[in-house]
C-alpha positions in Angstrom: -21.7 -16.6 -17.0 -23.3 -19.1 -19.4 -22.0 -18.9 -22.9 -25.2 -20.2 -24.5 -27.5 -17.4 -23.3 -30.1 -16.4 -26.0 -31.5 -12.9 -25.8 -33.6 -10.3 -27.7 -31.9 -7.7 -29.9 -33.2 -5.2 -32.4 -31.3 -6.0 -35.6 -31.1 -4.2 -39.0 -30.2 -6.3 -42.1 -29.4 -5.3 -45.6 -28.8 -8.2 -48.1 -30.3 -9.9 -51.2 -33.7 -9.7 -49.5 -33.4 -6.0 -49.1 -33.3 -3.7 -46.0 -35.3 -4.8 -43.0 -35.3 -4.6 -39.2 -36.9 -6.3 -36.2 -36.4 -8.1 -32.9 -34.3 -11.3 -33.2 -32.9 -13.9 -30.9 -29.1 -13.6 -30.6 -26.4 -15.3 -28.7 -23.3 -14.0 -27.0 -21.0 -15.5 -29.7 -22.6 -13.1 -32.2 -21.5 -10.0 -30.3 -18.3 -8.2 -31.2 -15.0 -8.4 -29.2 -14.7 -6.6 -25.9 -13.5 -7.1 -22.4 -16.8 -6.4 -20.6 -20.2 -8.0 -21.0 -23.1 -5.8 -19.8 -26.7 -6.9 -19.1 -28.5 -3.9 -20.6 -31.4 -2.5 -18.7 -32.1 0.7 -20.7 -31.1 2.3 -23.9 -31.9 5.7 -25.4 -33.3 6.8 -28.8 -31.3 9.5 -30.6 -31.3 11.0 -34.1 -28.2 9.0 -35.0 -30.2 5.8 -34.1 -32.9 6.9 -36.5 -30.2 7.3 -39.2 -29.0 3.8 -38.4 -32.5 2.4 -39.0 -32.5 3.3 -42.7 -29.9 2.6 -45.4 -30.1 6.2 -46.5 -28.8 7.2 -43.2 -25.3 5.9 -44.1 -24.5 5.2 -40.4 -24.2 1.4 -40.5 -21.3 0.1 -42.5 -21.9 -3.7 -42.1 -24.9 -5.9 -41.6 -26.5 -7.6 -39.7 -26.1 -4.9 -37.0 -27.6 -3.9 -33.6 -28.0 -0.1 -33.3 -28.3 2.0 -30.1 -25.6 4.5 -29.2 -26.6 4.6 -25.5 -26.9 2.0 -22.9 -26.9 1.5 -19.1 -26.8 -1.7 -17.2 -25.0 -4.2 -15.0 -21.6 -5.8 -15.6 -22.0 -9.6 -15.7 -18.5 -10.5 -16.9 -15.2 -8.6 -17.2 -11.5 -9.0 -17.8 -11.0 -5.2 -17.7 -9.2 -4.1 -14.5 -11.6 -1.3 -13.8 -14.8 -3.4 -13.8 -16.2 -6.5 -12.1 -19.5 -8.3 -12.1 -22.2 -6.4 -10.4 -20.8 -2.9 -11.3 -23.4 -0.5 -12.6 -22.3 1.3 -15.7 -23.4 3.5 -18.6 -22.0 4.0 -22.1 -22.5 6.8 -24.7 -20.6 7.6 -27.8 -17.4 6.1 -29.1 -18.1 3.4 -31.7 -21.2 1.9 -30.0 -24.2 1.7 -32.2 -22.2 2.9 -35.2 -19.4 0.3 -35.9 -19.8 -1.8 -32.8 -23.1 -3.5 -31.8 -25.0 -1.2 -29.5 -27.7 -0.8 -26.8 -30.8 -2.2 -28.5 -30.0 -5.6 -27.1 -30.4 -7.4 -23.7 -26.6 -8.0 -23.6 -23.7 -6.0 -25.0 -20.0 -6.8 -25.2 -17.9 -3.6 -25.0 -14.5 -2.2 -24.4 -14.0 -1.2 -20.8 -12.4 2.1 -21.7 -15.8 3.2 -23.2 -17.7 2.6 -20.0 -18.4 5.0 -17.1 -19.5 4.0 -13.6 -23.1 4.9 -13.1 -22.8 8.2 -11.1 -24.3 8.2 -7.6 -27.6 10.1 -7.8 -28.8 8.6 -11.1 -30.7 5.4 -11.7 -30.2 3.4 -15.0 -33.5 4.8 -16.2 -32.5 8.4 -15.4 -29.1 7.9 -17.0 -30.7 6.8 -20.3 -33.4 9.4 -20.0 -30.5 11.8 -20.1 -28.4 9.7 -22.5 -26.4 11.2 -25.4 -28.9 14.0 -25.9 -28.8 15.2 -22.3 -25.0 14.7 -22.2 -24.7 16.8 -25.4 -26.9 19.5 -23.9 -24.8 19.6 -20.7 -21.6 19.8 -22.8 -23.2 22.8 -24.6 -24.0 24.5 -21.4 -20.5 23.9 -20.0 -19.0 25.3 -23.2 -21.1 28.5 -22.8 -20.1 28.9 -19.2 -16.4 28.3 -20.0 -16.7 31.1 -22.5 -18.0 33.6 -20.0 -21.8 33.5 -20.6 -23.8 34.0 -17.5 -27.5 34.7 -16.7 -27.0 38.5 -16.4 -25.9 38.7 -20.0 -29.4 38.1 -21.3 -31.6 35.4 -22.7 -30.3 32.2 -24.3 -32.1 30.8 -27.3 -32.4 27.0 -27.6 -33.3 25.7 -31.1 -34.9 22.3 -31.8 -36.4 22.8 -28.3 -38.7 19.8 -28.2 -36.0 17.3 -29.1 -33.7 15.6 -26.7 -30.8 18.0 -26.7 -33.1 21.0 -26.7 -35.4 19.9 -23.9 -32.5 19.0 -21.6 -30.7 22.2 -22.4 -33.8 24.2 -21.4 -34.0 22.2 -18.1 -30.3 22.7 -17.2 -30.2 26.4 -18.2 -33.3 27.2 -16.3 -31.9 25.4 -13.2 -28.8 27.6 -13.5 -30.9 30.8 -13.6 -30.9 31.6 -17.3 -33.8 33.2 -19.1 -34.4 30.6 -21.8 -36.2 31.2 -25.1 -37.3 28.0 -26.8 -37.5 27.8 -30.6 -39.5 25.1 -32.2 -41.6 24.1 -35.2 -44.2 22.9 -32.7 -44.9 26.1 -30.8 -48.6 25.8 -31.1 -48.8 22.2 -29.7 -45.8 22.0 -27.4 -45.4 25.5 -26.1 -46.9 24.9 -22.7 -44.8 21.8 -22.2 -41.6 23.7 -23.0 -42.6 26.3 -20.4 -43.2 23.5 -17.9 -39.6 22.3 -18.2 -38.1 25.8 -17.9 -38.6 27.9 -21.0 -39.6 31.5 -20.1 -41.0 32.0 -23.6 -41.5 30.1 -26.9 -41.0 31.3 -30.4 -41.5 29.7 -33.8 -38.6 28.4 -35.8 -39.4 31.1 -38.4 -39.3 33.9 -35.8 -36.0 32.8 -34.4 -34.3 32.5 -37.8 -36.1 35.3 -39.7 -34.0 36.6 -42.6 -32.5 40.1 -42.5 -30.8 42.1 -45.2 -27.8 43.4 -43.4 -24.6 41.6 -42.4 -25.8 42.0 -38.8 -29.2 42.2 -37.1 -30.3 43.7 -33.8 -28.7 41.9 -30.8 -31.2 39.5 -29.2 -29.5 36.6 -27.4 -26.5 36.3 -25.2 -26.0 32.8 -26.5 -27.6 30.0 -28.5 -27.6 26.3 -28.0 -28.2 24.8 -31.5 -28.6 21.1 -32.1 -30.2 21.8 -35.5 -27.5 23.5 -37.7 -28.3 24.0 -41.4 -29.2 27.3 -43.1 -30.8 28.8 -40.0 -27.4 29.2 -38.4 -26.6 32.1 -40.7 -29.5 34.1 -39.3 -28.8 33.1 -35.7 -25.2 34.4 -35.9 -26.5 37.8 -36.9 -28.6 38.2 -33.7 -26.1 37.1 -31.0 -25.1 39.8 -28.7 -21.6 41.3 -28.4 -19.1 38.7 -27.0 -21.8 36.0 -27.2 -21.6 32.4 -28.4 -23.4 29.6 -30.3 -22.8 26.0 -29.1 -23.4 23.9 -32.2 -24.0 20.2 -31.8 -26.2 18.8 -34.5 -27.3 18.8 -38.2 -30.9 17.8 -38.2 -31.4 21.0 -40.3 -28.6 20.1 -42.7 -24.8 20.1 -42.7 -24.1 23.4 -44.5 -24.7 27.1 -43.9 -23.5 30.4 -45.4 -22.2 33.2 -43.2 -20.0 36.3 -43.3 -17.1 37.1 -41.0 -18.9 40.1 -39.5 -20.5 38.5 -36.4 -17.1 37.2 -35.5 -15.0 40.3 -36.1 -17.5 43.1 -35.2 -19.2 41.4 -32.2 -16.7 38.8 -31.1 -19.3 36.1 -31.5 -17.9 32.6 -30.9 -19.0 29.4 -32.7 -18.4 26.5 -30.3 -18.3 23.0 -31.7 -19.8 20.3 -29.4 -18.7 16.7 -29.8 -20.2 14.1 -27.5 -18.8 11.0 -29.3 -15.0 11.1 -28.6 -14.7 13.8 -25.9 -12.1 13.1 -23.2 -13.0 10.7 -20.4 -12.1 13.3 -17.9 -14.7 15.6 -19.4 -17.3 12.8 -19.4 -16.7 12.1 -15.8 -17.0 15.8 -14.9 -20.2 16.4 -16.9 -21.9 13.2 -15.7 -21.1 14.1 -12.1 -22.8 17.4 -12.6 -25.8 15.7 -14.3 -26.2 13.5 -11.3 -26.0 16.4 -8.9 -26.3 20.2 -9.3 -27.2 20.1 -13.0 -29.6 17.2 -12.7 -32.4 18.1 -15.2 -35.4 17.1 -13.0 -38.0 18.9 -15.0 -37.0 17.2 -18.3 -36.7 13.8 -16.5 -40.1 14.2 -14.8 -42.0 15.5 -17.8 -40.2 14.5 -20.9 -39.3 10.8 -20.7 -41.3 8.1 -22.6 -40.5 4.4 -22.0 -41.0 1.9 -24.8 -40.1 -1.7 -25.7 -37.8 -3.1 -28.5 -40.9 -4.0 -30.6 -41.9 -0.3 -30.7 -38.6 0.9 -32.0 -39.4 1.0 -35.8 -42.2 3.5 -35.3 -40.2 5.6 -32.8 -37.1 5.7 -35.0 -39.2 6.7 -38.0 -40.8 9.4 -36.0 -37.5 10.9 -34.9 -36.4 11.1 -38.5 -39.7 13.0 -39.3 -38.9 15.5 -36.6 -41.8 14.4 -34.4 -39.9 13.7 -31.2 -40.9 15.6 -28.1 -38.7 14.9 -25.1 -36.8 11.6 -24.9 -37.8 8.1 -25.7 -35.9 5.3 -24.0 -36.1 1.5 -24.5 -36.5 -0.8 -21.6 -34.7 -4.1 -22.1 
């Protein structure tokens, strides 16, 4: 391919002129090293991308930089043995959008071992509609299933329900026959939408994480999918049923919580850590194959995807940091 191609990219800068961001013209020679060049068609918007859009987020270590931890597109050049021009691929996680220029760019140069062939059954747009958020939700569901949680055990609570992880978790769980309770700070405005994607009922954030005096509370949920974290986790642990589990994947509510050992030693509750960044490639392939087939979250894809342009990114990233996200925003390149 031509080496003098000029393309649009969303760039963050932090120098003597201060921190700023916007769409710039870049060339291939400005992209980092890698053995595959991808023409990016879509990228997703995640909480980590929001952190990368502000110096206080402490995600980006060098400037100028192109954020975007998700991307899907077409290979245009490759020296990697697994990929050739014309291959359809996606990438989530690893160093992309954190230490390696990411998906908010019409072209990306990446390491071939980070890529995954686009699964049959998904378009580029659907793959980025799912993105890191949906992949994390699916990893959370898989972890619950692996630990013996099934629909007959009782309801599953999903916190941060209007966000990307939460909304896709609801869609996947409901498709698998679970009774899903959605917890959100937007119950009054987004309750009906959450039911339309699969929630059987909706509770406020305060109701789900209400404080109780004892070391344990009455058993309410067979399991919890929690992309929020923070202090509410202490209350959630007290309400999980015997032999239940919490799949924890995020920290939008904070990185610390206080707890006692009682939920673990008196009820056998399991706290399951979910990592979508460096999980094994075999796991990625397995989960994406499910997302393209029997776990495909049609309701969330149909009702919760919003497509935007690069120029709209500043407002979208600011909104996700303010907790205003509902569903998934994706960027069309």
